[in-house]
Backbone bond lengths (Angstrom), bond angles and torsions (degrees), N, CA, C in turn:
res aa  C-N    CA-C-N  psi(-1)  N-CA   C-N-CA  omega(-1)  CA-C   N-CA-C  phi
1 M - - - 1.456 - - 1.523 109.01 -
2 K 1.326 115.59 136.37 1.461 120.33 -176.95 1.517 110.95 -91.75
3 F 1.318 115.05 149.90 1.453 120.43 178.89 1.522 109.59 -130.95
4 V 1.321 115.54 151.54 1.457 121.19 172.76 1.521 106.78 -96.91
5 A 1.307 117.38 105.90 1.464 120.98 -175.67 1.511 110.24 -73.13
6 A 1.335 115.62 130.86 1.461 120.04 -178.34 1.517 111.90 -96.14
7 A 1.331 116.47 -11.72 1.469 118.27 -178.32 1.513 109.13 -141.63
8 S 1.326 116.59 58.44 1.458 120.89 -172.75 1.515 112.74 -67.76
9 C 1.313 117.78 -19.96 1.470 119.24 -178.69 1.515 110.75 -110.12
10 A 1.342 117.19 41.61 1.466 120.89 -177.30 1.526 111.56 -59.39
11 A 1.337 116.14 -38.99 1.462 119.12 -178.39 1.521 110.78 -65.20
12 S 1.348 116.18 -39.82 1.460 119.61 178.30 1.521 111.53 -64.99
13 L 1.336 115.48 -40.66 1.462 119.35 177.70 1.516 110.82 -61.39
14 A 1.335 114.90 -42.28 1.459 118.59 -178.94 1.522 110.67 -61.46
15 A 1.355 116.06 -37.11 1.458 119.36 179.53 1.523 111.24 -71.64
16 A 1.332 115.36 -36.93 1.468 119.42 -177.80 1.516 112.18 -74.08
17 F 1.336 116.38 -32.99 1.463 120.86 -177.59 1.527 109.26 -125.46
18 P 1.331 118.63 68.53 1.468 120.29 -175.72 1.518 111.86 -64.15
19 A 1.315 114.96 134.88 1.467 119.34 177.04 1.519 108.87 -74.87
20 L 1.293 115.80 126.67 1.457 119.93 179.27 1.524 108.04 -84.60
21 A 1.319 115.37 91.32 1.457 120.98 -171.34 1.515 112.15 -58.86
22 Q 1.342 115.42 -35.09 1.467 117.28 -175.94 1.523 112.07 -69.02
23 D 1.340 117.41 -20.24 1.457 121.25 -179.67 1.526 112.62 -102.97
24 Y 1.300 116.89 0.70 1.467 119.79 -173.14 1.534 110.81 -83.90
25 P 1.358 117.66 136.92 1.463 127.40 -4.47 1.526 110.98 -90.55
26 A 1.318 116.04 138.19 1.462 121.13 179.70 1.520 111.79 -110.21
27 D 1.334 117.76 2.46 1.454 121.24 -177.84 1.532 108.51 -155.26
28 N 1.342 115.54 175.57 1.458 120.40 177.11 1.534 111.06 -59.64
29 V 1.322 116.26 148.44 1.467 122.41 173.84 1.524 108.00 -110.25
30 T 1.322 116.33 124.76 1.460 121.52 176.94 1.518 109.29 -86.07
31 V 1.326 115.99 129.46 1.467 121.94 179.05 1.524 107.46 -113.21
32 I 1.331 116.03 103.67 1.464 120.97 -179.45 1.520 109.91 -76.71
33 V 1.318 116.13 130.26 1.467 122.28 168.90 1.527 105.95 -116.24
34 P 1.326 118.92 112.58 1.462 120.33 -172.67 1.525 113.94 -82.24
35 F 1.315 116.18 29.20 1.458 122.96 178.89 1.525 108.69 -139.50
36 A 1.323 115.15 167.99 1.461 120.88 179.44 1.531 110.83 -68.86
37 P 1.333 117.34 159.12 1.467 120.26 176.92 1.527 111.62 -59.80
38 G 1.335 114.76 148.98 1.453 120.30 173.30 1.504 115.83 100.04
39 G 1.331 118.19 -15.48 1.451 120.90 179.79 1.517 112.17 -84.34
40 A 1.336 115.81 -175.96 1.464 120.63 -175.66 1.524 112.22 -65.17
41 S 1.341 117.71 -40.25 1.468 119.89 179.28 1.522 110.63 -64.88
42 D 1.318 116.45 -42.69 1.460 121.23 179.39 1.525 110.83 -63.58
43 T 1.326 116.71 -45.09 1.460 121.05 178.85 1.517 111.08 -61.56
44 T 1.333 116.39 -42.69 1.458 120.67 179.12 1.519 110.81 -61.84
45 A 1.329 116.14 -47.40 1.464 120.21 -178.70 1.519 111.76 -60.43
46 R 1.315 116.89 -47.60 1.466 120.26 -174.81 1.531 111.63 -71.88
47 T 1.318 116.52 -36.39 1.466 119.36 179.04 1.522 111.30 -65.43
48 V 1.320 116.11 -46.14 1.462 120.05 -175.88 1.529 111.19 -73.54
49 T 1.319 117.61 -43.62 1.470 118.55 -177.87 1.521 111.78 -66.44
50 Q 1.317 116.88 -32.73 1.467 118.92 176.40 1.527 110.49 -63.65
51 A 1.330 116.07 -40.34 1.464 119.72 179.17 1.532 111.45 -70.83
52 M 1.336 117.67 -28.52 1.463 121.67 179.21 1.519 112.45 -74.05
53 Q 1.315 116.98 -26.55 1.455 123.13 -165.14 1.529 114.34 -54.31
54 A 1.306 117.31 -43.66 1.467 121.12 -172.91 1.517 112.35 -61.08
55 D 1.339 117.46 -40.32 1.459 120.80 -174.07 1.519 114.02 -101.60
56 F 1.335 117.72 -12.26 1.463 120.07 -172.64 1.520 112.38 -74.02
57 G 1.320 117.26 -34.96 1.455 120.08 175.21 1.507 115.83 99.99
58 Q 1.325 117.52 -15.48 1.457 122.52 177.83 1.526 109.05 -143.05
59 P 1.340 117.66 154.59 1.467 119.57 178.40 1.529 111.89 -65.54
60 L 1.315 115.31 145.67 1.459 122.36 171.15 1.528 106.51 -111.39
61 V 1.314 117.10 117.63 1.453 122.69 -171.17 1.526 109.61 -107.06
62 V 1.326 116.53 114.23 1.463 121.32 179.96 1.520 109.04 -81.26
63 E 1.327 116.93 127.84 1.457 123.14 177.46 1.524 109.56 -123.26
64 N 1.331 117.16 118.98 1.460 122.22 178.79 1.523 109.83 -84.69
65 K 1.329 115.95 123.89 1.466 121.85 -178.88 1.525 108.43 -133.64
66 P 1.345 116.27 73.67 1.459 120.23 -174.37 1.526 112.93 -75.92
67 G 1.324 114.59 161.21 1.456 121.01 174.20 1.508 112.52 141.74
68 A 1.345 115.59 139.18 1.472 123.11 173.30 1.528 112.08 56.86
69 N 1.340 116.09 45.12 1.469 121.58 179.29 1.527 111.80 54.06
70 G 1.318 115.93 40.17 1.459 121.01 176.40 1.513 114.41 92.40
71 A 1.340 118.25 -5.60 1.463 120.46 -173.82 1.526 112.81 -69.74
72 L 1.321 118.02 -33.44 1.467 119.61 -177.66 1.528 111.30 -66.88
73 G 1.320 116.68 -47.48 1.457 119.97 178.59 1.515 112.08 -66.93
74 A 1.328 116.69 -36.99 1.468 120.53 179.59 1.521 110.99 -66.19
75 A 1.333 116.85 -37.60 1.466 120.10 177.68 1.527 110.64 -64.73
76 E 1.329 116.56 -35.90 1.465 119.59 177.21 1.521 110.68 -65.70
77 L 1.321 117.04 -40.53 1.464 119.56 176.44 1.525 110.10 -61.16
78 A 1.333 116.89 -44.24 1.458 120.67 -177.62 1.522 111.94 -62.10
79 R 1.340 117.38 -29.32 1.472 121.28 179.72 1.524 112.96 -84.56
80 A 1.325 117.02 -13.87 1.469 120.96 -173.80 1.528 111.85 -70.37
81 R 1.344 115.60 154.04 1.455 120.15 174.35 1.522 109.84 -64.17
82 P 1.321 118.60 136.46 1.468 121.56 -179.55 1.525 111.51 -82.14
83 D 1.326 115.48 63.08 1.457 120.11 -175.65 1.532 113.63 -114.01
84 G 1.344 116.08 2.83 1.458 119.65 178.97 1.506 114.22 89.86
85 Y 1.334 117.60 -0.17 1.457 119.89 -177.61 1.526 113.20 -101.28
86 T 1.332 116.57 3.61 1.461 121.81 171.29 1.523 108.25 -139.08
87 I 1.323 116.41 120.73 1.453 122.05 176.57 1.524 107.62 -131.91
88 M 1.322 116.61 177.72 1.466 119.87 -177.71 1.526 110.41 -142.92
89 V 1.325 114.89 145.51 1.465 121.68 168.75 1.518 106.76 -116.93
90 A 1.335 115.99 120.92 1.460 120.21 -178.08 1.525 109.47 -148.31
91 S 1.328 113.53 176.47 1.463 120.92 -169.50 1.518 112.54 -104.42
92 I 1.321 114.74 178.74 1.451 122.90 173.71 1.521 111.85 -51.71
93 G 1.343 116.84 -35.85 1.458 120.03 -178.58 1.516 112.18 -63.44
94 T 1.333 116.44 -45.08 1.462 121.42 -177.76 1.518 111.76 -70.67
95 Y 1.326 116.89 -45.33 1.461 120.89 -174.17 1.532 113.52 -82.32
96 A 1.322 118.30 -34.67 1.462 119.51 -168.98 1.519 115.51 -122.13
97 I 1.340 117.96 -35.98 1.470 119.14 -175.42 1.522 111.42 -85.66
98 N 1.334 118.50 -43.48 1.467 120.05 177.13 1.536 111.79 -53.12
99 P 1.344 118.33 -48.68 1.467 118.41 179.98 1.525 113.10 -63.49
100 A 1.311 116.96 -29.86 1.459 120.43 179.16 1.523 112.31 -78.49
101 L 1.328 116.69 -26.07 1.461 121.45 -172.27 1.526 113.38 -99.19
102 R 1.337 116.81 -32.26 1.466 119.99 -171.10 1.526 111.00 -119.88
103 D 1.331 115.58 135.32 1.464 119.26 178.49 1.520 112.03 -102.71
104 D 1.331 117.55 9.69 1.460 121.01 -179.78 1.528 111.95 -119.07
105 L 1.319 116.61 25.16 1.462 119.78 -177.73 1.524 111.29 -67.75
106 P 1.330 117.87 144.18 1.463 120.73 175.15 1.525 112.30 -84.49
107 Y 1.315 118.06 17.11 1.462 122.55 177.41 1.521 108.84 -157.56
108 D 1.315 116.20 158.28 1.454 123.27 172.96 1.530 106.77 -132.60
109 P 1.328 118.22 112.71 1.465 119.34 -176.03 1.519 113.76 -60.25
110 R 1.326 117.00 -25.26 1.466 119.18 -179.47 1.522 112.24 -79.96
111 E 1.346 117.09 -27.24 1.460 121.14 -177.14 1.524 113.11 -102.58
112 D 1.321 116.86 -30.29 1.462 121.09 -171.41 1.516 114.11 -107.18
113 M 1.338 117.58 -7.16 1.462 120.81 -175.17 1.522 110.41 -136.56
114 E 1.310 114.60 159.88 1.456 121.06 168.13 1.519 108.21 -133.84
115 M 1.315 114.68 144.16 1.453 119.75 -172.91 1.526 110.97 -86.38
116 L 1.333 114.33 145.00 1.464 121.07 174.18 1.522 110.65 -98.01
117 T 1.321 116.41 -44.06 1.468 121.24 174.79 1.520 109.35 -171.42
118 V 1.323 115.89 148.64 1.460 120.57 163.59 1.521 104.93 -87.93
119 A 1.325 115.43 113.71 1.460 120.37 -167.64 1.522 112.86 -79.21
120 V 1.331 116.55 -55.57 1.464 121.12 -173.31 1.524 109.79 -142.61
121 R 1.323 115.10 161.49 1.456 120.23 174.39 1.520 109.55 -148.63
122 T 1.323 115.47 158.13 1.462 121.61 174.87 1.518 107.84 -143.12
123 P 1.318 118.94 138.17 1.463 119.54 -177.48 1.522 111.86 -74.83
124 N 1.320 115.52 151.97 1.454 120.51 169.64 1.523 108.94 -83.49
125 V 1.315 115.96 150.20 1.459 120.98 -179.90 1.525 109.89 -129.59
126 L 1.311 115.84 150.39 1.459 122.73 178.29 1.526 108.62 -89.01
127 V 1.331 115.41 116.74 1.469 120.44 -179.32 1.529 109.56 -127.10
128 T 1.338 115.19 156.14 1.462 120.79 178.55 1.527 109.66 -131.98
129 R 1.324 114.51 166.12 1.460 118.38 172.07 1.532 108.59 -62.17
130 P 1.312 117.72 151.39 1.472 120.10 -173.61 1.517 113.45 -65.62
131 T 1.338 117.94 -22.66 1.463 120.84 -175.84 1.523 113.66 -94.26
132 L 1.327 116.99 -0.90 1.463 118.67 -179.97 1.521 109.39 -68.09
133 D 1.331 116.40 132.61 1.461 121.87 -172.63 1.523 111.46 -82.37
134 V 1.321 116.05 64.34 1.459 122.56 174.85 1.521 108.26 -138.30
135 A 1.314 115.91 147.77 1.463 120.43 179.56 1.520 112.22 -115.50
136 S 1.335 116.68 -7.23 1.454 120.45 -176.35 1.523 109.29 -155.96
137 A 1.349 114.99 167.60 1.459 119.81 175.81 1.516 110.63 -63.76
138 E 1.333 116.84 -35.48 1.477 120.11 177.39 1.523 111.01 -61.24
139 D 1.335 115.67 -40.44 1.477 119.47 176.94 1.530 110.66 -61.29
140 L 1.327 116.01 -43.20 1.457 119.95 -178.49 1.523 110.99 -64.60
141 I 1.324 116.88 -44.65 1.462 120.37 179.87 1.526 110.76 -60.97
142 A 1.324 116.35 -41.96 1.467 119.97 177.58 1.527 111.13 -62.25
143 M 1.314 116.75 -40.44 1.464 120.69 179.22 1.523 110.97 -66.40
144 L 1.342 116.48 -40.45 1.457 120.28 179.45 1.529 111.37 -65.08
145 K 1.319 116.76 -35.60 1.464 120.15 178.48 1.524 111.25 -73.69
146 D 1.315 115.94 -33.09 1.459 120.52 179.58 1.527 111.87 -77.26
147 Q 1.351 115.50 -29.74 1.470 120.46 -177.74 1.537 109.45 -129.17
148 P 1.326 117.84 68.01 1.478 119.87 -176.07 1.524 112.52 -63.55
149 D 1.319 113.80 145.35 1.473 121.62 175.30 1.522 113.55 57.59
150 T 1.315 115.85 37.57 1.470 119.32 176.02 1.527 112.17 -123.27
151 M 1.328 117.16 -26.51 1.464 120.87 -175.40 1.531 110.30 -81.73
152 L 1.329 116.21 134.16 1.461 121.80 -178.90 1.525 110.75 -89.90
153 F 1.330 117.14 117.80 1.454 123.42 178.90 1.534 108.45 -102.40
154 A 1.331 116.57 111.30 1.464 121.49 -179.27 1.525 110.01 -84.00
155 S 1.347 116.07 142.25 1.465 120.33 173.91 1.512 109.02 -139.56
156 S 1.321 115.96 169.76 1.469 120.74 179.62 1.513 111.87 -83.91
157 G 1.330 117.75 3.55 1.457 120.52 176.25 1.512 112.33 147.21
158 V 1.318 116.37 159.78 1.461 121.41 177.72 1.527 109.70 -61.93
159 G 1.327 115.91 128.95 1.459 120.42 -179.66 1.511 114.95 84.74
160 S 1.316 117.99 0.72 1.462 120.82 175.82 1.529 109.24 -73.04
161 S 1.321 115.99 162.82 1.464 118.50 -179.30 1.521 111.27 -64.74
162 D 1.343 117.64 -32.94 1.461 119.37 178.65 1.526 111.32 -70.70
163 H 1.335 117.78 -35.07 1.460 120.81 174.39 1.527 110.31 -62.26
164 L 1.333 116.56 -50.24 1.457 119.28 -175.70 1.522 112.21 -71.77
165 T 1.321 117.72 -27.14 1.467 119.25 174.02 1.525 110.16 -65.78
166 A 1.335 116.78 -38.51 1.471 119.68 175.58 1.522 110.75 -63.33
167 E 1.325 117.29 -42.87 1.459 120.95 178.28 1.533 110.73 -61.24
168 L 1.334 115.44 -43.75 1.459 119.90 178.15 1.524 110.65 -62.60
169 F 1.312 117.36 -41.43 1.465 122.96 178.08 1.527 110.82 -59.35
170 W 1.334 116.65 -46.25 1.472 119.26 178.16 1.526 111.10 -61.44
171 Q 1.324 115.86 -41.35 1.466 119.43 -179.16 1.522 111.79 -66.54
172 R 1.319 117.43 -38.80 1.462 120.83 -176.91 1.529 113.17 -78.05
173 T 1.331 116.68 -22.91 1.470 119.28 -176.08 1.529 112.64 -109.95
174 G 1.319 117.59 -3.33 1.455 119.94 -178.89 1.515 112.99 67.65
175 T 1.318 116.54 33.31 1.459 121.49 -179.54 1.527 109.48 -117.53
176 T 1.314 115.94 174.28 1.460 121.30 176.77 1.517 109.22 -140.03
177 G 1.319 115.16 163.55 1.454 121.35 177.08 1.508 108.74 -160.19
178 I 1.308 116.62 179.12 1.456 122.25 178.97 1.523 108.76 -106.52
179 H 1.326 115.91 118.32 1.463 120.05 179.77 1.524 109.71 -79.45
180 V 1.339 116.06 127.82 1.459 121.92 177.53 1.533 108.02 -120.94
181 P 1.344 117.80 98.51 1.471 119.95 -179.30 1.518 111.84 -79.33
182 Y 1.329 115.60 138.60 1.463 122.01 175.87 1.525 108.64 -112.16
183 S 1.310 116.33 -179.22 1.461 121.16 -178.64 1.524 112.50 -87.55
184 G 1.302 117.39 7.13 1.456 121.75 179.45 1.512 110.72 167.03
185 G 1.337 115.97 172.15 1.454 119.93 -178.63 1.516 113.19 -65.92
186 G 1.347 117.26 -36.25 1.458 121.06 -178.94 1.514 113.30 -58.36
187 P 1.340 118.85 -53.61 1.465 119.97 178.45 1.525 113.59 -61.22
188 A 1.326 116.93 -36.69 1.462 119.86 178.00 1.526 110.63 -63.84
189 Q 1.329 116.30 -42.72 1.460 120.27 179.35 1.523 111.17 -66.08
190 T 1.327 116.53 -39.56 1.470 120.63 179.65 1.517 111.63 -61.55
191 D 1.329 116.91 -44.01 1.461 119.83 -179.78 1.523 111.93 -70.86
192 L 1.317 116.85 -30.69 1.466 119.42 176.21 1.530 109.71 -66.76
193 I 1.309 116.51 -45.45 1.466 120.99 178.39 1.521 110.30 -61.62
194 G 1.329 116.48 -39.81 1.463 120.85 -178.07 1.514 114.77 -79.38
195 G 1.324 117.20 -3.41 1.457 119.85 178.14 1.510 114.71 83.91
196 H 1.335 117.97 11.43 1.461 121.21 178.98 1.525 111.66 -87.55
197 A 1.314 117.24 -10.05 1.459 124.28 171.88 1.520 106.67 -133.96
198 D 1.330 116.09 162.24 1.465 119.94 -173.04 1.526 113.80 -104.23
199 V 1.318 116.38 -42.23 1.460 121.59 -169.83 1.528 108.44 -141.50
200 S 1.325 116.15 154.64 1.458 120.18 173.51 1.522 109.72 -160.30
201 F 1.312 115.55 156.04 1.457 122.58 166.97 1.523 106.70 -107.56
202 Q 1.319 116.81 119.40 1.461 121.91 -177.27 1.525 110.10 -130.08
203 N 1.339 115.72 159.32 1.465 119.76 174.56 1.519 109.69 -61.41
204 L 1.317 115.99 138.31 1.462 120.64 -179.26 1.523 111.69 -53.65
205 G 1.328 116.59 -48.40 1.456 119.41 -177.05 1.510 113.90 -63.30
206 A 1.336 116.36 -29.31 1.461 120.47 -176.81 1.518 113.05 -74.77
207 V 1.336 117.05 -25.11 1.474 119.38 -173.99 1.519 113.57 -118.85
208 A 1.322 117.72 -1.56 1.462 119.88 -176.61 1.524 112.05 -55.06
209 G 1.330 116.24 -44.46 1.465 119.94 -179.55 1.514 112.26 -63.62
210 F 1.331 118.02 -40.75 1.462 121.61 179.31 1.527 111.04 -63.77
211 V 1.334 115.83 -38.14 1.464 119.88 179.25 1.531 110.32 -66.37
212 R 1.327 115.98 -44.40 1.469 119.43 179.93 1.532 111.58 -62.09
213 E 1.327 116.09 -32.62 1.470 120.43 -178.38 1.527 112.59 -86.44
214 G 1.329 117.23 1.22 1.456 120.42 178.78 1.509 114.48 78.69
215 Q 1.329 117.40 13.82 1.456 120.56 -179.65 1.526 112.70 -86.53
216 M 1.314 116.61 -12.27 1.459 123.49 174.07 1.520 108.23 -144.03
217 K 1.335 116.28 157.28 1.457 121.83 169.93 1.522 108.36 -105.39
218 M 1.330 117.04 133.22 1.453 121.85 174.87 1.528 108.24 -104.23
219 L 1.340 116.05 121.00 1.465 120.34 -173.84 1.522 113.94 -104.50
220 A 1.329 117.65 -27.06 1.470 120.36 -178.52 1.519 109.08 -162.61
221 I 1.332 114.90 158.06 1.457 121.23 179.73 1.523 109.01 -121.73
222 A 1.330 116.53 133.65 1.461 121.98 -177.57 1.526 110.22 -89.92
223 A 1.314 115.59 58.96 1.458 122.34 -176.90 1.521 109.61 -131.39
224 A 1.327 115.01 169.13 1.466 119.65 179.03 1.525 111.39 -71.47
225 E 1.332 117.00 -29.56 1.454 121.56 -178.36 1.520 109.76 -137.22
226 R 1.311 116.61 162.48 1.459 121.31 176.40 1.526 110.06 -65.15
227 S 1.313 115.25 151.45 1.458 120.12 176.61 1.522 109.87 -78.02
228 P 1.339 117.87 132.93 1.468 119.03 176.84 1.522 112.87 -62.96
229 D 1.334 116.77 -20.66 1.463 120.20 178.35 1.527 112.12 -81.56
230 F 1.334 116.45 -20.58 1.471 121.65 178.83 1.531 108.69 -135.86
231 P 1.314 116.91 67.12 1.471 120.46 -172.31 1.523 114.56 -66.09
232 D 1.321 117.77 -16.18 1.463 120.21 179.71 1.520 113.04 -88.04
233 V 1.338 117.52 -5.86 1.469 120.96 -178.69 1.530 108.64 -91.68
234 P 1.339 118.16 119.56 1.469 120.65 -176.31 1.525 112.90 -76.78
235 T 1.324 115.28 157.84 1.462 120.73 169.95 1.529 108.43 -80.82
236 F 1.325 115.74 162.05 1.457 119.25 177.70 1.527 111.21 -65.64
237 K 1.315 116.72 -33.82 1.465 119.57 178.70 1.528 110.54 -62.06
238 E 1.324 116.69 -39.60 1.464 120.08 176.70 1.530 111.46 -62.49
239 L 1.320 116.02 -27.59 1.466 121.10 179.33 1.522 112.36 -85.60
240 G 1.334 116.41 1.69 1.458 120.21 179.01 1.516 113.66 85.12
241 I 1.342 117.32 16.78 1.468 121.71 -179.47 1.524 107.63 -110.89
242 D 1.317 116.95 103.14 1.456 121.32 -177.36 1.530 111.21 -82.83
243 G 1.321 115.28 160.16 1.456 120.77 175.52 1.507 114.77 74.19
244 M 1.328 117.24 18.44 1.466 120.70 -176.68 1.531 112.24 -110.94
245 E 1.323 117.01 27.57 1.460 119.28 171.92 1.535 107.70 -86.05
246 V 1.310 116.46 112.40 1.466 121.05 -176.40 1.519 109.38 -133.99
247 Y 1.311 115.07 122.62 1.461 121.23 178.29 1.525 109.26 -119.83
248 S 1.316 115.82 140.74 1.455 120.63 165.58 1.525 106.90 -88.60
249 W 1.324 117.01 134.34 1.465 119.38 -173.53 1.525 111.48 -137.26
250 Q 1.324 114.14 162.30 1.463 123.41 179.47 1.531 108.55 -125.83
251 A 1.334 116.43 134.78 1.461 119.72 -176.03 1.522 111.76 -136.92
252 F 1.333 114.95 153.91 1.462 123.01 174.05 1.527 108.71 -98.30
253 G 1.343 116.74 132.27 1.451 121.48 177.64 1.512 111.44 -133.62
254 A 1.335 115.50 167.38 1.463 122.11 -179.42 1.520 108.63 -141.53
255 P 1.341 117.85 164.24 1.462 119.28 175.59 1.530 111.53 -63.77
256 K 1.316 116.23 148.73 1.463 120.95 177.67 1.524 110.13 -62.73
257 G 1.334 116.03 141.64 1.453 121.07 177.53 1.513 114.82 100.44
258 L 1.316 116.80 12.80 1.462 121.47 -179.25 1.530 110.09 -63.80
259 D 1.318 116.24 137.98 1.459 120.99 174.64 1.532 108.88 -56.05
260 P 1.334 119.07 130.06 1.473 120.77 -176.87 1.521 114.02 -54.78
261 A 1.330 116.45 -36.94 1.466 119.03 -179.51 1.520 110.91 -69.63
262 V 1.346 116.86 -38.77 1.461 120.84 177.20 1.523 109.85 -67.44
263 K 1.316 115.39 -41.67 1.470 120.07 178.09 1.522 110.47 -59.20
264 D 1.322 116.25 -44.12 1.462 119.87 179.24 1.521 111.37 -65.19
265 S 1.337 116.38 -39.32 1.466 120.31 179.14 1.522 110.94 -62.79
266 L 1.336 116.65 -45.34 1.460 120.48 178.98 1.518 111.54 -64.82
267 A 1.319 116.29 -48.18 1.462 119.74 -177.77 1.519 111.43 -61.51
268 T 1.327 116.53 -40.38 1.467 120.55 179.66 1.521 111.01 -65.13
269 A 1.336 116.33 -41.82 1.465 119.83 179.68 1.534 111.40 -65.70
270 I 1.324 116.57 -41.34 1.466 120.38 -178.22 1.522 110.92 -68.50
271 T 1.318 117.07 -48.35 1.466 119.13 -178.54 1.522 111.45 -68.31
272 G 1.328 116.34 -31.70 1.462 119.16 175.03 1.513 111.72 -63.45
273 A 1.335 116.25 -42.82 1.461 120.30 177.99 1.527 111.19 -63.48
274 L 1.322 115.83 -37.95 1.474 119.68 -179.98 1.529 112.39 -64.54
275 Q 1.315 116.86 -23.48 1.457 120.29 -177.70 1.532 113.26 -91.23
276 T 1.327 118.72 -1.73 1.457 119.77 179.80 1.528 110.24 -72.86
277 P 1.322 117.53 147.86 1.469 120.22 -177.14 1.530 113.43 -57.69
278 E 1.335 116.64 -38.61 1.461 119.29 -178.05 1.526 111.41 -64.46
279 V 1.324 116.40 -43.19 1.457 120.54 -179.92 1.526 110.36 -68.73
280 Q 1.319 116.60 -40.78 1.464 120.03 177.85 1.528 111.06 -60.74
281 E 1.316 116.43 -40.53 1.467 119.98 178.87 1.525 111.02 -66.04
282 T 1.332 116.33 -43.38 1.468 120.40 -179.36 1.522 110.90 -59.89
283 F 1.320 116.38 -49.35 1.463 119.09 -178.19 1.527 112.17 -70.82
284 G 1.329 116.23 -33.02 1.462 118.95 176.04 1.520 111.78 -61.61
285 N 1.316 116.58 -40.16 1.464 121.04 178.55 1.525 112.30 -67.03
286 L 1.346 116.10 -23.93 1.463 120.89 179.72 1.524 112.33 -91.48
287 G 1.319 116.82 -0.97 1.461 120.44 179.87 1.516 114.04 83.96
288 F 1.336 117.27 17.15 1.463 121.39 179.75 1.528 111.03 -98.51
289 E 1.315 114.79 142.90 1.464 122.60 171.30 1.521 107.85 -99.86
290 I 1.324 117.45 133.60 1.461 121.38 179.91 1.530 109.47 -84.10
291 L 1.343 115.70 128.76 1.459 121.37 176.26 1.522 111.05 -101.12
292 A 1.339 117.11 -57.76 1.472 122.13 177.03 1.525 111.62 53.27
293 N 1.339 117.04 48.72 1.455 119.53 -178.49 1.522 111.84 -81.94
294 A 1.320 115.92 171.67 1.464 122.18 -177.82 1.525 110.16 -76.37
295 P 1.356 117.59 158.70 1.460 119.99 -178.59 1.526 114.65 -54.68
296 A 1.321 118.02 -44.09 1.468 120.07 -179.64 1.527 110.85 -63.89
297 E 1.319 116.66 -39.52 1.468 120.26 177.05 1.528 110.54 -65.40
298 A 1.328 116.74 -39.21 1.459 120.31 179.62 1.520 110.98 -66.29
299 D 1.334 117.59 -40.97 1.468 120.98 177.14 1.529 110.54 -59.25
300 A 1.321 116.65 -46.94 1.471 120.76 -179.06 1.526 110.73 -65.40
301 F 1.324 116.29 -38.37 1.463 121.35 179.75 1.523 110.65 -61.31
302 V 1.336 117.04 -47.39 1.462 120.54 -178.39 1.526 110.70 -65.09
303 A 1.326 117.71 -40.97 1.467 120.44 177.26 1.525 111.13 -59.82
304 D 1.329 116.82 -41.80 1.469 120.99 178.43 1.528 111.03 -65.39
305 E 1.323 117.05 -39.45 1.460 120.85 179.94 1.535 111.22 -66.10
306 I 1.337 117.40 -40.87 1.461 120.46 177.47 1.524 110.15 -61.22
307 A 1.335 116.63 -44.65 1.462 120.17 179.71 1.523 111.21 -63.99
308 R 1.312 116.88 -40.78 1.464 120.71 -178.88 1.521 111.67 -62.34
309 W 1.330 115.70 -50.09 1.460 118.82 -175.44 1.519 112.26 -75.59
310 S 1.328 117.13 -24.18 1.468 119.48 172.92 1.528 110.01 -62.45
311 E 1.316 116.47 -40.30 1.463 120.51 179.20 1.523 111.43 -66.15
312 V 1.343 116.49 -43.39 1.467 120.20 178.95 1.525 110.43 -62.87
313 I 1.319 116.32 -42.97 1.466 121.04 -178.48 1.525 111.02 -66.16
314 E 1.324 116.33 -42.49 1.468 119.57 179.20 1.526 111.32 -65.71
315 T 1.330 116.84 -44.69 1.462 120.87 179.33 1.521 111.62 -62.04
316 G 1.338 116.36 -40.14 1.460 120.63 -179.09 1.506 114.39 -85.62
317 N 1.334 116.56 -1.08 1.479 121.83 -178.96 1.525 110.26 51.90
318 I 1.317 115.97 47.30 1.467 122.47 -176.34 1.520 109.62 -87.78
319 T 1.314 116.51 137.49 1.454 122.26 177.30 1.524 109.62 -123.61
320 P 1.331 118.08 158.32 1.469 120.27 179.35 1.522 112.99 -62.34
321 E 1.318 117.34 -22.57 1.456 121.53 -177.01 1.517 112.38 -93.02
322 E 1.335 117.44 5.06 1.467 120.49 -175.75 1.517 111.29 -52.33
């Protein structure tokens, strides 16, 4: 897949504008969130930067720059000087799904960015409308095989993690359904509760309350282990369906060419903030698990995610205009 590189001369920029690691940070740091306020990326950015503030030495200013499923803000990051004064918090969609789905992106996360850490993740879960006549994932799979291409699968949009989790589910179970993209997770959840859609894959934290209130049924969790909050809900692996571990995640990135000492300073500050009790409590209440991995691990993780979703997209013949 071809990409339009937005920062092809990152190494030259780094040489022309060397980050003075011994003085870092000497000014405000802009934290780009390529989505509107209030979403998971925005919450992650504001929660972590607030915890960083006391020890970091300079203000961290969150700027929301939404558009094109995160592509507009990501392109701005890719064009930024690699001096440590512009970073980004974005989701699986921006870092891993956009590159797998679109060949006209104004950025390439593998060429134009380097990761600081994958901060948090939450598993996707298989949920249905409350009136659907199924009691288990096995029941649903049997119904899908008996009635192919009739069940409505709601998602927060084409190329979203919930859309691609549904595609992966169909591929792994030999079933089919009708994808119904919405303008976000909220509208998809509302129509599922109201019975206007049948099935969806949603973030655990986003639907936990609806499940507890009986407004949705949760049939399976796309995680390595069962959730302690829903111990009766099996994992897909327990159901004999391999390759169905799917997490929505949020990560911090920077322009390619960052001074190693500045990169280490940023990564240490971010992961340190993620380990504070207040931040752990906040994310725990939202259904997020804290990862806070090292930059090299985060780089490898994103590369693996791009490869994974590229395969799902190619197999499903998925296009951005679907």
